[in-house]
Structure formats: C-alpha cells, structure tokens
N, CA, C and O of each residue as an XYZ file, in Angstrom:
528
protein
N      27.654    -43.913    -22.182
C      27.893    -43.204    -21.348
C      26.218    -42.444    -21.189
O      25.647    -42.066    -22.211
N      25.718    -42.328    -20.149
C      24.762    -41.431    -20.105
C      24.556    -40.498    -19.152
O      25.281    -40.281    -18.181
N      23.314    -39.820    -19.517
C      23.148    -38.216    -19.271
C      23.533    -37.978    -17.609
O      23.845    -36.900    -17.102
N      23.431    -39.147    -16.999
C      23.492    -38.876    -15.615
C      24.818    -39.477    -15.079
O      25.002    -39.368    -13.867
N      25.744    -40.082    -15.806
C      27.077    -41.022    -15.355
C      27.826    -40.120    -14.534
O      28.074    -40.458    -13.376
N      28.321    -38.732    -15.088
C      29.219    -37.936    -14.761
C      28.711    -36.821    -13.686
O      29.439    -35.975    -13.166
N      27.478    -36.971    -13.486
C      26.772    -36.015    -12.804
C      27.168    -36.077    -11.099
O      27.195    -37.163    -10.521
N      27.470    -34.777    -10.381
C      27.632    -35.389     -9.376
C      26.999    -34.452     -8.400
O      27.408    -34.441     -7.239
N      26.098    -33.720     -8.759
C      25.270    -32.883     -7.812
C      24.234    -32.082     -8.619
O      24.407    -31.976     -9.834
N      23.126    -31.487     -8.006
C      22.260    -30.419     -9.020
C      22.682    -29.640    -10.163
O      23.517    -28.741    -10.073
N      22.046    -30.017    -11.358
C      22.495    -28.720    -12.034
C      21.192    -28.307    -12.386
O      20.233    -29.066    -12.527
N      21.185    -26.655    -12.573
C      20.153    -25.763    -13.032
C      20.103    -25.738    -14.179
O      20.852    -24.800    -14.456
N      19.640    -26.220    -15.295
C      19.483    -25.925    -16.795
C      18.556    -24.403    -16.872
O      18.856    -23.591    -17.747
N      17.650    -24.163    -16.088
C      16.888    -22.870    -15.801
C      16.527    -22.593    -14.884
O      15.586    -23.156    -14.325
N      17.227    -21.535    -14.388
C      17.206    -20.974    -12.790
C      16.440    -19.466    -12.671
O      16.096    -18.910    -11.628
N      16.297    -19.027    -13.915
C      15.643    -17.507    -14.005
C      13.756    -17.884    -13.983
O      13.178    -18.797    -14.572
N      13.157    -16.791    -13.070
C      12.095    -16.781    -12.927
C      11.297    -15.245    -13.773
O      11.732    -14.117    -14.004
N      10.436    -15.685    -13.948
C       9.038    -14.552    -14.421
C       8.670    -13.377    -13.082
O       8.501    -12.164    -13.199
N       8.645    -13.831    -12.398
C       8.392    -13.471    -11.161
C       8.910    -11.968    -10.723
O       8.262    -10.928    -10.601
N      10.601    -12.286    -10.492
C      11.002    -10.859    -10.327
C      10.833     -9.679    -11.274
O      10.895     -8.483    -10.991
N      10.637    -10.176    -12.299
C      10.269     -8.956    -13.490
C       8.920     -8.491    -13.325
O       8.698     -7.346    -13.719
N       7.913     -9.190    -12.790
C       6.615     -8.951    -12.481
C       6.743     -8.043    -11.400
O       6.532     -6.836    -11.523
N       7.073     -8.577    -10.374
C       7.355     -7.692     -8.987
C       7.841     -6.665     -9.317
O       7.193     -5.728     -8.852
N       9.168     -6.172    -10.243
C       9.425     -4.711    -10.538
C       8.341     -4.219    -11.091
O       7.947     -3.093    -10.789
N       7.770     -4.911    -11.888
C       6.643     -4.157    -12.988
C       5.828     -3.270    -12.100
O       5.673     -2.060    -12.263
N       5.298     -4.040    -11.095
C       3.949     -3.574    -10.036
C       4.971     -2.873     -9.013
O       4.147     -2.447     -8.204
N       5.784     -2.611     -8.688
C       6.206     -1.834     -7.999
C       6.742     -0.504     -8.784
O       6.978      0.569     -8.229
N       6.879     -0.753    -10.077
C       6.792      0.522    -11.184
C       5.646      1.047    -11.258
O       5.605      2.267    -11.420
N       4.754      0.507    -11.190
C       3.253      1.099    -11.436
C       2.539      1.581    -10.249
O       1.733      2.506    -10.356
N       2.837      0.889     -8.874
C       2.417      1.639     -7.802
C       2.422      3.070     -7.351
O       1.381      3.511     -6.866
N       3.368      3.766     -7.445
C       3.401      5.353     -7.297
C       2.066      6.451     -8.217
O       1.597      7.559     -7.959
N       1.821      5.417     -9.378
C       1.015      5.759    -10.718
C      -0.310      5.935    -10.314
O      -1.073      6.755    -10.824
N      -0.684      4.926     -9.107
C      -2.045      4.886     -8.860
C      -2.767      5.658     -7.633
O      -2.238      6.144     -6.634
N      -3.850      5.634     -7.928
C      -4.687      6.261     -6.402
C      -4.778      5.681     -5.244
O      -4.197      4.595     -5.268
N      -5.369      5.985     -3.987
C      -5.010      5.394     -3.234
C      -5.702      3.726     -3.048
O      -5.173      2.697     -2.629
N      -6.859      3.951     -3.471
C      -7.507      2.508     -4.036
C      -6.589      1.493     -4.562
O      -6.384      0.343     -4.174
N      -5.924      2.369     -5.821
C      -5.452      0.872     -6.759
C      -3.895      0.501     -5.880
O      -3.295     -0.570     -5.976
N      -3.512      1.553     -5.129
C      -2.203      1.466     -3.991
C      -2.745      0.280     -3.516
O      -2.375     -0.732     -4.112
N      -3.451      0.153     -2.685
C      -3.858     -0.608     -1.447
C      -4.116     -2.149     -2.375
O      -3.521     -3.215     -2.221
N      -5.055     -1.856     -3.218
C      -4.790     -3.245     -4.142
C      -3.494     -3.963     -4.180
O      -3.138     -5.001     -3.621
N      -2.663     -2.870     -5.258
C      -1.278     -3.593     -5.671
C      -0.324     -3.666     -4.618
O       0.805     -4.065     -4.905
N      -0.557     -3.385     -3.586
C       0.087     -3.693     -2.469
C       0.235     -4.922     -1.974
O       1.311     -5.378     -1.587
N      -0.941     -5.569     -1.966
C      -1.185     -6.464     -1.588
C      -0.993     -7.903     -2.548
O      -0.920     -9.081     -2.200
N      -0.957     -7.417     -3.572
C      -0.478     -8.287     -4.326
C       1.419     -8.153     -4.845
O       2.013     -9.051     -5.442
N       1.878     -7.171     -4.532
C       3.080     -7.030     -4.481
C       3.665     -8.227     -3.232
O       4.331     -9.247     -3.408
N       3.208     -7.732     -2.170
C       3.489     -8.593     -0.718
C       3.249    -10.012     -1.275
O       4.247    -10.728     -1.359
N       2.330    -10.403     -1.578
C       2.024    -11.976     -2.108
C       2.855    -12.768     -3.142
O       2.923    -13.995     -3.211
N       3.580    -11.719     -4.066
C       4.537    -12.444     -4.934
C       5.635    -12.102     -4.388
O       6.475    -12.935     -4.733
N       6.268    -11.026     -3.461
C       7.095    -11.508     -2.699
C       7.437    -12.574     -2.111
O       8.442    -13.227     -2.388
N       6.388    -12.910     -0.998
C       6.311    -14.023     -0.742
C       6.338    -15.478     -1.095
O       6.512    -16.509     -0.446
N       6.081    -15.168     -2.481
C       5.899    -16.628     -3.478
C       7.255    -16.854     -3.896
O       7.724    -17.984     -4.034
N       7.915    -15.748     -4.106
C       9.334    -15.580     -4.667
C      10.289    -16.020     -3.604
O      11.147    -16.819     -3.982
N      10.319    -15.518     -1.871
C      10.628    -16.224     -1.064
C      10.739    -17.881     -0.893
O      11.741    -18.553     -0.648
N       9.411    -18.286     -1.100
C       9.216    -19.515     -1.158
C      10.084    -20.488     -2.500
O      10.670    -21.571     -2.485
N       9.849    -19.641     -3.400
C      10.684    -20.552     -4.802
C      11.878    -20.382     -4.494
O      12.583    -21.384     -4.608
N      12.686    -18.834     -3.899
C      14.264    -19.131     -3.504
C      14.383    -20.419     -2.179
O      15.245    -21.298     -2.177
N      13.168    -20.232     -0.989
C      13.982    -21.547     -0.526
C      13.997    -22.673     -0.898
O      14.724    -23.486     -0.327
N      13.250    -23.013     -1.892
C      13.217    -24.631     -2.463
C      14.582    -24.710     -3.128
O      15.493    -25.444     -2.746
N      14.641    -23.657     -4.436
C      15.982    -23.670     -5.032
C      17.134    -23.928     -3.923
O      17.889    -24.873     -4.152
N      17.263    -23.452     -3.177
C      18.440    -23.326     -1.946
C      18.744    -24.615     -1.408
O      19.887    -25.069     -1.374
N      17.362    -25.419     -0.837
C      17.405    -27.063     -0.590
C      17.633    -27.959     -1.885
O      18.189    -29.052     -1.773
N      17.241    -27.531     -2.990
C      17.629    -28.184     -3.978
C      19.274    -28.175     -4.141
O      20.005    -29.164     -4.154
N      19.617    -26.924     -4.251
C      21.109    -26.654     -4.738
C      21.846    -27.199     -3.631
O      22.992    -27.449     -4.005
N      21.679    -27.460     -2.534
C      22.398    -27.892     -1.353
C      21.742    -29.429     -1.018
O      21.997    -29.840      0.114
N      21.002    -30.233     -1.804
C      20.963    -31.471     -1.437
C      22.014    -32.429     -2.042
O      21.845    -33.636     -1.871
N      23.290    -31.904     -2.868
C      23.949    -32.737     -3.507
C      23.493    -33.956     -3.794
O      23.931    -34.845     -3.064
N      22.486    -34.382     -4.925
C      21.855    -35.279     -5.233
C      21.838    -35.191     -6.807
O      21.301    -34.178     -7.256
N      22.463    -36.307     -7.922
C      22.779    -35.518     -8.922
C      21.338    -35.909     -9.561
O      20.775    -37.000     -9.467
N      20.745    -34.392    -10.438
C      19.534    -34.042    -10.966
C      19.723    -33.244    -11.957
O      20.880    -33.030    -12.320
N      18.913    -32.788    -12.446
C      18.780    -31.634    -13.536
C      17.471    -30.954    -12.822
O      16.693    -31.564    -12.089
N      17.377    -29.497    -13.198
C      16.440    -29.132    -12.422
C      16.115    -27.807    -13.672
O      16.924    -27.237    -14.404
N      14.690    -27.631    -13.556
C      14.357    -26.689    -14.654
C      13.065    -25.684    -13.906
O      11.945    -26.189    -13.840
N      13.274    -24.323    -13.382
C      12.566    -23.535    -12.978
C      11.586    -22.832    -13.748
O      11.748    -22.471    -14.914
N      10.601    -22.659    -13.077
C       9.757    -21.827    -13.892
C       9.377    -21.810    -15.287
O       9.673    -20.980    -16.146
N       8.500    -23.121    -15.400
C       8.157    -23.568    -16.851
C       6.847    -22.983    -16.959
O       6.038    -22.940    -16.032
N       6.634    -22.469    -18.285
C       5.299    -22.436    -18.805
C       5.360    -23.387    -19.950
O       6.321    -23.624    -20.682
N       4.193    -23.874    -19.970
C       3.896    -24.910    -20.971
C       2.387    -24.506    -21.648
O       1.516    -24.066    -20.898
N       2.137    -24.664    -23.000
C       0.972    -24.480    -23.537
C       0.610    -25.540    -24.341
O       1.413    -26.279    -24.911
N      -0.997    -25.652    -24.411
C      -0.989    -26.703    -25.699
C      -2.691    -26.558    -25.387
O      -3.299    -26.507    -24.318
N      -3.295    -26.503    -27.187
C      -4.544    -26.081    -27.524
C      -5.417    -25.324    -26.433
O      -6.387    -25.662    -25.756
N      -4.630    -24.099    -26.549
C      -5.376    -22.883    -25.651
C      -5.279    -22.902    -24.268
O      -5.637    -21.945    -23.581
N      -4.641    -24.319    -23.637
C      -4.554    -24.644    -22.268
C      -3.255    -24.080    -21.905
O      -2.416    -24.049    -22.806
N      -2.919    -23.612    -20.707
C      -1.687    -23.595    -20.257
C      -1.440    -23.837    -18.799
O      -2.300    -24.037    -17.940
N      -0.050    -23.788    -18.636
C       0.013    -24.578    -17.034
C       1.601    -23.902    -16.982
O       2.398    -23.728    -17.903
N       1.730    -23.565    -15.363
C       3.282    -23.054    -14.655
C       3.587    -23.829    -13.966
O       2.673    -24.502    -13.490
N       4.764    -24.094    -13.620
C       5.156    -25.380    -13.121
C       6.590    -24.878    -12.467
O       7.513    -24.624    -13.240
N       6.799    -24.718    -10.842
C       7.419    -24.000    -10.032
C       9.165    -24.535    -10.383
O      10.192    -23.870    -10.519
N       8.944    -25.811    -10.437
C      10.553    -26.954    -10.624
C       9.851    -28.341    -11.099
O       8.898    -29.027    -10.727
N      10.991    -28.390    -12.283
C      10.537    -29.887    -12.571
C      12.270    -30.663    -12.052
O      13.429    -30.339    -12.310
N      11.927    -31.288    -11.596
C      13.603    -32.162    -11.512
C      13.457    -33.700    -11.936
O      12.541    -34.503    -11.753
N      14.764    -33.818    -12.603
C      15.066    -35.390    -13.522
C      16.141    -35.724    -12.554
O      17.102    -34.975    -12.378
N      16.000    -36.709    -12.005
C      16.986    -37.785    -11.385
C      17.001    -38.826    -12.547
O      16.310    -38.902    -13.563
N      18.009    -39.600    -12.068
C      18.384    -40.776    -13.241
C      17.268    -42.136    -13.205
O      17.217    -43.046    -14.032
N      16.313    -41.938    -11.845
C      15.307    -43.102    -11.664
C      13.874    -42.244    -11.393
O      12.841    -42.825    -11.062
N      13.926    -41.331    -11.510
C      12.710    -40.755    -11.442
C      12.710    -39.233    -11.981
O      13.760    -38.593    -12.025
N      11.197    -38.566    -12.479
C      11.158    -37.265    -12.419
C       9.862    -36.550    -11.679
O       8.720    -37.007    -11.658
N      10.277    -35.425    -11.130
C       8.842    -35.108    -10.532
C       8.928    -33.515    -10.558
O       9.935    -32.843    -10.783
N       7.485    -33.014    -10.242
C       7.317    -31.597    -10.361
C       6.998    -31.082     -8.887
O       6.166    -31.462     -8.064
N       8.091    -29.946     -8.850
C       7.590    -29.077     -7.398
C       6.451    -28.060     -7.553
O       6.666    -27.377     -8.555
N       5.158    -27.661     -6.840
C       4.538    -26.766     -7.123
C       4.868    -26.093     -5.319
O       4.502    -26.747     -4.342
N       5.601    -24.720     -5.180
C       5.237    -24.278     -4.041
C       4.701    -23.426     -3.650
O       4.225    -22.661     -4.489
N       4.524    -23.152     -2.376
C       3.488    -22.088     -1.991
C       3.765    -21.927     -0.586
O       3.820    -22.760      0.319
N       3.971    -20.343     -0.601
C       4.277    -19.897      0.833
C       3.083    -19.295      1.719
O       2.726    -18.155      2.015
N       2.759    -20.225      1.924
C       1.003    -19.842      3.191
C       1.545    -19.860      4.465
O       2.685    -20.299      4.617
N       0.778    -19.372      5.581
C       0.720    -19.475      6.629
C      -0.829    -20.005      6.787
O      -1.857    -19.896      6.118
N      -0.471    -20.610      7.972
C      -1.833    -21.495      8.537
C      -1.441    -22.947      8.799
O      -0.349    -23.448      9.063
N      -2.946    -23.597      8.612
C      -2.386    -24.930      8.727
C      -3.430    -25.695      7.820
O      -4.620    -25.664      8.132
N      -2.963    -26.443      6.601
C      -3.347    -26.851      5.515
C      -3.822    -28.348      5.802
O      -3.114    -29.128      6.438
N      -5.017    -28.676      5.311
C      -5.680    -29.696      5.390
C      -6.441    -30.058      3.831
O      -7.009    -29.263      3.083
N      -6.198    -31.733      3.627
C      -6.834    -32.138      2.484
C      -8.200    -32.653      2.760
O      -8.156    -33.184      3.869
N      -8.968    -32.708      2.436
C     -10.504    -33.168      2.870
C     -10.498    -34.241      1.783
O      -9.727    -34.320      0.827
N     -11.679    -35.190      2.170
C     -11.793    -36.449      1.185
C     -12.176    -36.575     -0.091
O     -12.033    -37.644     -0.685
N     -12.817    -35.279     -0.777
C     -12.499    -34.970     -2.097
C     -11.404    -34.489     -2.604
O     -11.427    -34.085     -3.767
N      -9.984    -34.420     -1.691
C      -8.930    -33.598     -2.604
C      -9.092    -32.124     -2.579
O      -8.640    -31.570     -3.581
N      -9.709    -31.231     -1.545
C      -9.546    -30.228     -1.737
C      -8.978    -29.903     -1.012
O      -8.806    -30.691     -0.082
N      -8.189    -28.304     -0.923
C      -7.331    -28.093     -0.131
C      -8.052    -26.925      0.720
O      -8.592    -25.934      0.229
N      -7.956    -27.228      2.042
C      -8.340    -26.015      3.108
C      -7.456    -25.727      3.797
O      -6.830    -26.629      4.354
N      -7.060    -24.192      4.016
C      -6.179    -23.569      4.734
C      -6.949    -23.026      5.964
O      -8.000    -22.445      5.693
N      -6.464    -23.154      7.796
C      -7.095    -22.515      8.467
C      -6.312    -21.959      9.371
O      -5.484    -22.612     10.006
N      -6.517    -20.590      9.528
C      -5.812    -19.365      9.875
C      -6.210    -18.735     11.247
O      -7.284    -18.987     11.792
N      -5.580    -18.177     11.593
C      -6.241    -16.829     13.062
C      -6.124    -15.837     12.506
O      -5.105    -15.493     11.908
N      -7.259    -15.128     12.614
C      -6.864    -13.620     12.289
C      -7.982    -12.791     13.037
O      -9.184    -12.833     12.773
N      -7.175    -11.775     14.342
C      -8.169    -10.943     15.092
C      -8.847    -11.940     15.947
O     -10.050    -11.904     16.203
N      -7.884    -12.974     16.444
C      -8.383    -13.895     17.611
C      -9.688    -14.991     16.896
O     -10.201    -15.796     17.674
N     -10.024    -14.976     15.870
C     -10.909    -15.564     15.220
C     -10.458    -16.908     14.433
O      -9.490    -16.409     13.859
N     -10.466    -18.210     14.012
C     -10.379    -18.648     13.311
C     -10.909    -18.904     11.702
O     -12.052    -19.350     11.595
N     -10.158    -18.651     10.478
C     -10.931    -18.549      9.249
C     -10.522    -19.544      8.810
O      -9.362    -19.924      8.968
N     -11.643    -20.323      7.999
C     -10.911    -21.347      7.071
C     -11.313    -20.795      5.231
O     -12.157    -20.041      4.747
N     -10.413    -21.482      4.770
C     -10.642    -20.713      3.276
C     -10.009    -21.665      2.502
O      -8.884    -22.106      2.735
N     -11.121    -22.166      1.070
C     -10.315    -22.878      0.481
C      -9.470    -22.343     -0.700
O      -9.537    -21.171     -1.069
N      -8.531    -23.439     -1.372
C      -7.361    -22.848     -2.231
C      -7.454    -23.521     -3.633
O      -7.527    -24.680     -4.042
N      -7.413    -22.127     -4.254
C      -7.870    -22.905     -5.756
C      -6.473    -23.607     -6.363
O      -6.505    -24.228     -7.425
C-alpha cells in the first residue's frame, strides 16, 4: 500500500502562510508613521494584498482540481546561510513540482537570456521593467 493509493483528491499538508501575519503587522504599524512613511508602507501593503490574492487563487484551483496530490504552501528553506521561499510544493504519484505565483499586471515576456520583462501602460506611456 503506497502513499497515494487511497488518495482521491488534493490534500493540503501545510495550508497556512506568513503573508497574512505580515500584512496585519504592516497595517498595525501604518498609523504610527509620518506621511512619508505611510505612503511607503501603503505601497507594501497593497503589493502584499495582491500577492495574497494570487496565492489564494492558486489554492482554490488546486483544491478544486480533484487530482490526487499532496500540497505544501509557503515553504521556507535554509541551507548554509542561503534561504528560499516557495509558494507551493505539489507532489503527485508521478511528479513533484514547485509553483511560484505572482499577481502582476501587464505583459510578461522572457528574453533570450531568460530574464523576465514586464511591459505595462501608465498614463498612456508603455513602461518596461525587469522582474528580479
């Protein structure tokens, strides 16, 4: 009897995320700041909210896929002073994959060197920005 034999659909082994805690901490800090600080933290809050929405959308799709799989959300790894955060690790009977979600607007392209470039329109002008 294997790990996937009786599995009928997705199972989230780790579903929580630190993003919602971080968002609340930023919101609690915001009233304590001056106007310049409030402006900067407001942008961080908005970006974090967009990120949470994107991750929630991925979770919804995984939960409703009816595929037998195990899912780990918001995995943080450290090794010899290096660290990485992975949004989702998904394990099926035949494959395992990592999902990194971004909730971005604009057109995303990948150039010949593998760099990600986002083109968006702002006030009638097209702006290109690299994504790190």
